[in-house]
Structures are given as C-alpha cells and as structure tokens.
N, C-alpha and C positions, 0 to 999 in steps of 0.2 A: 408123737406128732404135735405140732404147735399150730394153733388156729392163726391165720393170717389174712389180712383184708387187702383186697386189690384197689386200683384207681376207680373202679366203677362202684365200689362200696359193697362188694360181694365177698364173701368169706370162703376160705379153702383151707387146706392144711399142709404143711411144710414138714419134711423130715429134719433131723438135726444139722444136716449140711445145708439146709436151705432150698432144697429141691422140692418143687411142687408134687405132692403125693396124691392128694384129693383136689378136684377141680374146684374153682371159685364159683359156686352156684348156691350158696346159702346167704340169707339175710342176717343171720347171726350164727355164730359158732362158738361153743365152749370148750375148754380143755377136756382131753381124754382122761377117763377115770376107769380103772379096770378094763381097758380095751374098748370103751364106749364113750361116745361124746354127744351131748345134747346140741341139736341144731334146729334152726327155724328157717321156714320158707314162707314168705308172706306172714300171715298171722297164725300159722300152725307150727307146733313143735313135734319132735321126734328124736330118735338116737340112731346114730350110724356106728359102724364098726371101722376098724383101722384101714379097711379096703374101700370105704366110702359107701358101703351097702347099709340100707336102712334095717336095722335090727329091731327097732319099734317104729311102726309106720309114722310118718309126719303127718299127723291128723289132729293133734290135740291143741285147743286154743290156750290151754294152760297145763303145766305139769308142776307138781309140788316136789317136795324133797323125799328122796328114797329112805324108807325106814323099814328094817326087817324084810327087804326084798319086795316091797310093795310101794306104790306111788299113787297119790291122788291126782286125777286128771279131770279135765273139763272139755266138753265139746260144745260147739255152737256158741252163741252169745256174741256180744260186742264189747270191745274195750273202749270205754269212754273215760277219758282223762286219768288213765292209768288204773281203772277199776273195771273188772269183767263182769258185765251185767247180762242176764237172762241165759247164763250157760246151764248145761246138766253136768253133774259131778258123778264120779264113780272111782274105782280103784283097779290098777293092772298090777301084774307081777313083771319080773325082769325080761320075760319073753314078749311082753305086750299083750298077754291074754287077760280078759276081764276077770277080775275077782268079785267086783260089784259094777254091773253096767251102768254107764253114765246116763242116769234118767232122774237124778235128784237135783232139786233146786238149791239144796243146801246140804252139806255134810260137815259136821264139826270135827274138832280133834277128839281123839280117844282120850277119856279121862283116867283117873287112877283106877277105876272099876273096870277098864277096858269097854267103856260104853261110848258111843258117839250119836249125837243128835243128827237126825235126818229130816229133810222135808221134801215132800213129794205131793203134787196137786195142791198145793197150799196148806197141807196138813203136816203135823210133826209126830215123830216117833223116835225109837232108838234102835240101833243095831249094836251087836257085840263085835269082838275082834274076828270072829269066824263069818261076819257079815250076815249072820242070823237075825232076824227081827226079835227083839226082846219086847218091844211095845211097837205094834204096827202104826203106820202113818195115818192116823185117823183123828187126830185131836188139833183144835184150834191154837192150844197153846200147851206148853208142857214145861215142868220145871226140872231142875238137876236132881240127881239121886243123892239121898242123904246117907248118914252112917248106917242105918238100918237097911239100906238098899231099896228105899222107896222114893218116889217122886210124885208130885202132884200133876194132874192132867185136867184140862179143860175142853169140853166138847160142846160146839155149837156156839151161838151168839157171834159177836164181833169183838176184835180188840180195837178200841178207839184211841183217839190222840192221848198221849200221856201213858200209854200202856194199860190202861183201865179196862176191865172186861165188863161187857154188857150182855145180858141174856145168857142162854146156856145153862149147863149144869156142871 
C-alpha cells in the first residue's frame, strides 16, 4: 500500500492499482514496513496494519526508531519550534506494550556498555538494556562510565550557570 494525500490534506492508503484501501483520516502517513505503517492524528503517533486497524494505539507525541524490537516513545509535552518539551519518555515493544513506562524526563541512548542515562524527578541515574536500574535516579548530576565500569555521581547542591557544582557531596 502507498500513502496518498487528498485535497483536504488528509492521508490514506492506495493499493497498487490506485484504489483507496484505507480512508483519508490521518494528518500524516508513512510507508508500510513489515505490514505496519506509522501514522499521525493531531499531535499523536501510532501504527496501523494493512487493514487500517491500530496495532499500536495512536497516543504518542513522539516515537523513535525501532531497534531490536523496541522503540523509545514520549507521551505528553508540547512541541515548540520542532522541539518536544516537558514530555515523559519510555520504551515499547512491537505489540505496543510498555517495556519501560513513560515516566522519565530524559532517556539517553544506550552506550557501548548497554547503559543509558535516565532522569526522573529532576534526578539522574542509569538503566541497563533489561531496563533495570544500575544506579537509581537520586543524583543531581552523574558522569559517564569509564573503562573500569565506574562513573562519578553528585548528590545535593545545585548545578549553576556554566555547569559548575555548588554544595552537595
């Protein structure tokens, strides 16, 4: 199926002969990959199958790239000049089930040690690829892991302009 835009700026899908197969009801529609297509209604994204049925509910304000059967997603927040602000992030699997509930202000990319920085309640920590906490979100600032598998943490005080730390331990 091929995405197609009508005169009212709505998207649907056509079969190879040009016949409408899925109604023009989306604000954006991407190509099908492996029998599923990413679609947007308003400011929410999800996935449909070739029958036009939602296979991942259209509820996410942002959806990342699929990797190893999982995808980073965001709920809430507001898009300001192309940047999503005040959203909560998590991960889903290909069935749309949460692997990590979207309750984090920030989730980084997984590094070479399969660790990812996370931020919740204004505090930082790390999770591993199984979404288990290696370091709980309780630090004002935290560094990257070194070759020995260690990182620095900072608890308390405030981070002031220029990235300098004040107070704390």
